[in-house]
C-alpha positions in Angstrom: 16.1 -41.6 19.9 18.6 -42.9 17.4 17.8 -43.3 13.7 18.8 -45.8 11.2 19.9 -45.2 7.7 20.4 -47.7 4.8 24.0 -47.7 3.4 23.7 -47.3 -0.4 26.4 -49.9 -1.1 26.2 -52.5 1.6 22.6 -52.4 2.1 23.1 -52.4 5.9 21.4 -50.1 8.4 23.8 -47.9 10.2 23.1 -46.1 13.3 23.5 -42.2 13.3 24.5 -40.7 16.7 22.1 -38.2 18.3 22.7 -34.5 17.8 24.7 -32.5 20.5 22.4 -31.3 23.2 24.5 -28.2 23.6 23.0 -25.1 22.2 25.1 -22.4 20.3 24.2 -19.8 22.9 25.6 -21.8 25.6 28.9 -22.3 23.7 29.1 -18.5 23.0 28.5 -17.8 26.7 31.2 -20.3 27.7 33.6 -18.9 25.1 33.1 -15.4 26.4 33.7 -16.5 30.0 37.0 -18.0 29.0 38.0 -14.9 27.0 37.3 -12.7 30.1 39.2 -15.0 32.5 42.2 -14.8 30.1 41.9 -11.0 29.8 41.8 -10.7 33.5 44.7 -13.0 33.9 46.8 -10.9 31.6 45.5 -7.6 33.0 46.1 -8.4 36.8 49.9 -8.1 36.7 49.7 -4.7 35.0 47.1 -3.5 37.5 49.2 -4.7 40.4 52.2 -3.0 38.9 50.5 0.3 38.4 48.9 0.2 42.0 52.1 -0.6 43.6 54.5 1.7 41.6 52.2 4.5 40.6 49.0 4.7 42.7 50.5 4.1 46.1 53.6 6.5 45.5 51.1 9.1 44.3 48.8 8.6 47.4 51.7 8.8 49.7 53.0 11.9 48.2 49.7 13.5 48.6 49.5 12.4 52.1 52.9 13.9 52.9 51.9 17.2 51.4 49.0 17.6 53.6 50.6 16.6 56.9 53.2 18.3 59.2 56.0 15.7 58.9 59.0 15.7 60.8 61.9 13.2 61.1 60.4 11.7 64.3 56.8 11.3 63.1 58.0 10.3 59.7 59.6 7.2 61.2 57.2 6.7 64.3 53.9 8.0 62.4 51.2 10.2 63.7 52.0 13.2 61.7 49.2 15.9 62.3 46.8 16.8 59.4 47.4 20.6 58.4 45.6 20.8 55.3 47.0 23.0 52.5 49.5 24.8 54.8 52.6 23.2 52.9 51.2 24.5 49.7 50.8 28.0 51.1 54.5 27.8 52.4 55.5 26.8 48.9 53.6 29.6 47.1 54.6 32.3 49.5 58.3 31.1 49.5 60.9 33.5 48.0 62.2 30.5 45.9 59.0 29.6 44.2 58.8 32.3 41.6 62.5 32.1 40.6 62.2 28.2 40.6 59.1 28.2 38.4 60.7 30.8 35.9 63.9 28.7 35.8 61.8 25.6 35.1 59.7 27.4 32.4 62.8 28.7 30.7 64.8 25.6 31.0 61.9 23.6 29.6 60.8 25.8 26.6 64.3 26.5 25.6 65.5 22.9 25.7 62.5 21.6 23.8 62.8 24.4 21.2 66.5 23.7 20.4 66.2 19.9 20.8 63.2 19.8 18.3 64.8 22.3 15.8 68.2 20.6 15.8 66.8 17.0 15.8 64.5 17.9 12.9 67.3 19.4 10.9 69.5 16.3 11.4 66.5 14.0 10.6 66.0 15.7 7.3 69.7 15.7 6.6 69.9 12.0 7.2 66.9 11.2 5.3 68.7 11.8 2.1 70.9 8.8 1.4 74.7 9.3 1.2 77.7 7.3 2.3 78.3 6.8 5.9 74.9 8.2 6.9 74.0 5.2 9.0 77.3 5.4 10.8 77.1 9.2 11.5 73.5 8.6 12.7 74.5 5.9 15.0 77.3 8.1 16.5 74.6 10.9 17.1 73.0 8.3 19.5 76.0 8.2 21.8 74.9 11.2 24.0 71.5 9.5 24.6 73.0 6.2 25.4 75.5 7.5 28.1 74.4 7.6 31.6 73.2 11.0 32.7 75.8 11.0 35.5 78.6 10.6 33.0 77.2 13.2 30.7 76.8 15.7 33.4 80.1 15.1 34.9 81.7 15.4 31.5 80.2 18.8 31.0 81.1 20.0 34.5 84.8 19.2 33.6 84.6 20.8 30.2 83.0 23.9 31.5 85.4 24.3 34.7 86.5 27.7 35.0 90.2 26.9 35.7 90.8 23.7 33.9 87.9 23.2 31.5 88.6 22.6 27.8 86.2 25.2 26.9 88.0 28.1 28.8 91.3 26.8 27.4 90.0 27.1 23.9 88.8 30.5 24.7 92.3 31.5 25.9 93.8 30.0 22.8 91.9 32.5 20.6 92.5 35.4 22.9 89.1 35.4 24.7 88.8 35.9 28.4 87.6 32.7 30.2 83.9 32.5 31.6 82.8 31.2 34.7 80.2 28.9 33.3 79.0 27.2 36.4 79.9 29.8 39.0 78.5 33.0 37.5 74.7 33.5 38.3 74.2 34.8 34.8 75.7 31.6 33.0 74.8 28.8 35.2 71.4 28.3 33.7 72.8 28.5 30.2 75.5 25.9 31.0 72.9 23.4 32.2 70.6 24.3 29.2 73.6 23.5 26.7 74.1 20.1 28.4 70.5 19.1 28.4 70.0 20.1 24.9 73.1 18.1 23.8 71.6 15.1 25.6 68.2 15.4 24.1 68.9 15.9 20.5 69.4 12.3 19.6 66.1 11.2 20.9 64.4 13.9 18.7 66.5 12.8 15.8 65.5 9.2 16.2 61.8 9.7 16.4 61.6 12.3 13.6 63.7 10.3 11.4 61.3 7.3 11.8 58.4 9.7 11.0 60.1 10.8 7.7 60.7 7.2 6.8 56.8 6.8 6.8 56.1 9.7 4.4 55.5 8.3 1.0 58.1 9.1 -1.6 55.5 9.7 -4.3 54.5 13.0 -2.6 58.1 14.2 -3.1 58.1 13.2 -6.8 54.8 15.0 -7.3 56.1 18.1 -5.6 59.3 17.9 -7.8 57.2 17.7 -11.0 55.1 20.7 -9.8 58.4 22.7 -9.6 58.5 23.0 -5.8 61.9 24.1 -4.2 63.4 22.2 -1.3 62.0 24.7 1.2 58.6 24.6 -0.3 58.6 20.9 -0.4 59.6 20.9 3.4 56.9 23.4 4.6 54.0 22.0 2.4 54.8 18.2 2.4 57.3 17.2 5.1 56.3 19.4 8.1 52.6 18.9 7.8 52.8 15.1 7.5 55.2 15.1 10.5 52.8 16.8 12.9 51.4 13.7 14.7 54.9 12.5 15.4 56.2 16.0 16.3 53.4 16.3 18.7 54.5 13.1 20.4 58.1 14.2 20.5 57.2 17.6 22.1 54.9 15.9 24.7 57.5 13.4 25.7 60.3 16.1 25.8 58.1 18.4 27.9 57.4 15.7 30.5 61.0 14.5 30.6 62.5 18.0 30.8 60.2 19.2 33.6 61.5 16.6 36.0 65.3 17.0 34.9 67.2 16.9 38.1 70.4 14.9 37.8 72.1 17.2 35.2 71.4 20.3 37.2 72.3 18.9 40.5 75.7 17.3 39.3 76.6 20.6 37.4 75.5 23.5 39.7 73.5 22.0 42.5 70.9 24.6 41.7 73.3 27.5 42.2 75.0 29.8 42.5 72.6 31.8 44.7 69.7 29.6 43.3 70.3 30.9 39.6 69.7 27.5 38.2 67.2 26.1 40.8 64.2 24.5 39.2 61.1 22.8 40.8 62.9 19.4 40.5 65.9 20.5 42.3 64.1 22.4 44.8 62.0 19.6 46.0 65.1 17.6 46.6 66.8 20.4 48.5 63.6 20.7 50.6 63.4 16.9 51.4 67.1 15.9 51.6 69.2 19.0 51.3 69.5 20.0 54.8 69.7 18.5 58.4 66.1 19.3 59.0 64.2 18.1 56.0 60.8 19.4 55.2 58.9 16.5 53.8 55.6 18.3 53.4 56.7 21.3 51.4 59.0 19.0 49.3 56.0 16.6 48.5 53.9 19.9 47.6 56.5 21.0 45.1 56.5 17.5 43.6 52.7 17.6 43.2 53.0 20.8 41.4 55.5 19.1 39.0 52.8 16.4 38.5 49.9 18.7 37.8 52.2 20.5 35.2 53.0 17.2 33.6 49.2 16.4 33.6 48.3 19.7 32.0 50.8 19.0 29.3 49.2 15.6 28.7 45.7 17.0 28.5 46.8 19.8 26.1 48.2 17.0 23.7 45.0 15.0 23.9 43.1 18.1 23.1 45.4 19.0 20.1 45.1 15.4 18.8 41.3 15.5 18.8 41.4 18.9 17.0 43.6 17.3 14.3 41.4 14.3 14.0 38.3 16.4 13.7 
C-alpha cells in the first residue's frame, strides 16, 4: 500500500514508492554466492594446471616405480605389478650409497658456500659506493646464463689439455690437474661450477632482505659503540633469519635435483665418482639400450621424498621462530 505525503512548499500530495521487498539476509546470501563463483572461476585454472603438470606426473611416476616396465609394455601397456621390488633393487645396488653420499656432499657444500659468499657480497654491496649497482648487475650474469652454456664453459676451462685453468697453472710452474677425468677431482669440479652459478641468487635475495632492515637499528648500535662485527652478528644476521631460511630451502630443493651441470661436465664419471641421485635416475631410464624405467622412477621418488622432508623441516623451523 502506497502512502501520500504533503509537500511543504507546493502543498501537493506526493506518492512515496513502497520499500524494497528484498531482505538484507537475502542480499548477503546472493553476494556470497557471487563471491564463491568468482573464486571458483579464478581457482579452476590453477587446479587444472596442478593436476595436469604435478599430480598426474607424480601419480605416473609412482605407478612406474611399482611395476615391471620394459620398452614393449611401456608402449603397449600391461606392465605387471611387482610392489616394492624396484625400491629393493635401488637400495641394494652398489651405486646407491655412493650416489647418496655424492648428493649429500654436493648439496651441503654448494649451499654452504653459496650462502656464505652470497651473504658476504650482499653485506658488501649494502654499503653505498660508486658503481655498486653496476657491479651488482654484473654478478647476475652467471645466474642469467643458460645452464648448458655455463656447464660447457666450465668444461672448456677445466679441460686437462687445452683448458685455461691448466694453462695458468703451467704458467706459474704448477703441474696441470685432470679436473674432469680424475676420480678425486671430478666432484670438486662440478661443485665449483655449481657454487659459481648459485651465488647470484643468494646475493639478490639476501640483499633484498638487508634493504628491509631499519637503518635506525644500525645507528643505535653505532651509538652504543658496537663494532662492525658485533653489529653484523647481533643486528644484521638475526634479522635476516627468515630470509636466510627461505634462501637455504630453495637452494636445497634446487641443488638436490641438479642434473644438467653434472651431466654436461662429467656424465657422472669417471667411474661414478660424481654420480648423484639425479644423474643416476637418468642413467637408469635413458642411459642404456635396455632402460630400467621402474628403478629410475624409484630413484626419482627418493629425490621427491628428500625435497619433501626439507620442506617440512623448513615449516617446523618457521613455527618455532614464530612461537
